[in-house]
C-alpha positions as CSV (number, residue, x, y, z in Angstrom):
1,X,0.2,-0.1,-0.1
2,X,1.6,3.3,-1.1
3,X,2.3,5.7,1.9
4,X,0.7,9.7,0.8
5,X,2.1,12.3,3.0
6,X,1.3,16.0,2.8
7,X,3.1,18.9,4.1
8,X,1.0,22.5,4.7
9,X,1.9,23.2,1.0
10,X,0.7,20.3,-0.5
11,X,-2.4,19.8,2.2
12,X,-6.2,18.9,-0.4
13,X,-7.9,21.4,-0.3
14,X,-10.9,19.7,-0.3
15,X,-12.6,16.7,-0.1
16,X,-12.1,15.7,-3.9
17,X,-9.2,16.8,-3.5
18,X,-7.8,14.1,-1.5
19,X,-10.4,11.3,-2.7
20,X,-8.3,11.6,-5.6
21,X,-5.2,12.0,-4.4
22,X,-6.5,8.7,-2.9
23,X,-7.1,7.6,-5.9
24,X,-4.0,8.2,-7.7
25,X,-1.9,6.8,-5.4
26,X,-4.2,3.6,-5.1
27,X,-3.4,3.0,-8.9
28,X,-0.5,2.9,-8.5
29,X,0.4,0.1,-6.2
30,X,0.3,-3.7,-7.3
31,X,0.1,-7.3,-5.6
32,X,4.0,-7.4,-5.7
33,X,3.9,-3.9,-3.9
34,X,2.0,-5.3,-0.9
35,X,4.2,-8.4,-0.7
36,X,7.2,-6.6,-0.5
37,X,5.9,-4.6,2.0
38,X,4.2,-7.5,3.9
39,X,7.9,-9.0,4.3
40,X,9.3,-5.8,5.2
41,X,7.0,-5.4,8.1
42,X,7.8,-9.4,8.9
43,X,11.4,-8.7,9.1
44,X,11.0,-5.9,11.8
45,X,9.0,-7.9,13.5
46,X,11.7,-10.8,13.3
47,X,14.4,-7.9,14.2
48,X,12.2,-6.5,17.3
49,X,11.5,-9.7,18.2
50,X,14.4,-12.5,18.0
51,X,12.4,-14.7,16.3
52,X,11.7,-15.7,12.2
53,X,8.1,-15.4,11.7
54,X,7.5,-19.2,11.6
55,X,9.2,-19.7,14.9
56,X,6.6,-17.1,15.8
57,X,3.4,-18.4,14.6
58,X,3.7,-21.7,15.5
59,X,3.7,-20.4,19.5
60,X,1.5,-17.7,19.0
61,X,-0.8,-19.8,17.6
62,X,0.1,-23.1,20.3
63,X,-0.7,-19.8,22.7
64,X,2.8,-19.8,24.7
65,X,3.4,-15.6,23.9
66,X,0.2,-14.0,25.3
67,X,-2.7,-12.0,23.0
68,X,-0.6,-8.2,22.6
69,X,-2.3,-6.4,19.9
70,X,1.4,-6.3,18.4
71,X,1.3,-10.0,18.3
72,X,-1.8,-10.2,16.9
73,X,-1.0,-7.9,14.0
74,X,2.2,-9.8,13.0
75,X,0.4,-13.5,13.2
76,X,-2.2,-11.4,10.5
77,X,0.6,-9.9,8.7
78,X,2.3,-13.3,8.3
79,X,-1.1,-15.3,7.7
80,X,-1.5,-12.3,4.6
81,X,2.3,-13.2,4.0
82,X,1.3,-17.1,3.6
83,X,-1.7,-16.8,1.4
84,X,-0.3,-14.3,-0.6
85,X,2.9,-16.4,-1.4
86,X,0.7,-19.3,-2.6
87,X,-1.4,-17.3,-4.7
88,X,2.0,-16.1,-6.1
89,X,3.1,-19.5,-6.1
90,X,0.4,-21.0,-8.2
91,X,0.4,-18.2,-10.3
92,X,4.0,-18.6,-11.3
93,X,3.0,-22.4,-11.8
94,X,0.3,-21.2,-14.8
95,X,2.7,-18.7,-16.5
96,X,5.3,-21.6,-17.1
97,X,2.7,-24.1,-18.0
98,X,2.0,-21.3,-20.8
99,X,5.3,-20.1,-21.4
100,X,7.7,-22.7,-21.7
101,X,7.7,-24.8,-24.9
102,X,6.5,-28.5,-25.3
103,X,8.9,-30.2,-25.5
104,X,7.4,-33.5,-28.9
């Protein structure tokens, strides 16, 4: 998801101008950009807590780590990561099946 920042000079002057700015920002994003941001977020959590996301998620699901809001967010991001990764892998398999020449 793109980040939109405003300064006093660039602050939208109307709701319509804000809406257009947000629509323009959304039009520039791709699922791959979102996936990269999720990986960056997971890396931040891993560095903060000294755990891989995989290990964290396993322990979180087992109830070993509690239910702090930061941990819930980490778990949600990891679930989104796994789902997105699976979708990209399926897409790559599909592309490869159509893009590679058939050996006769």
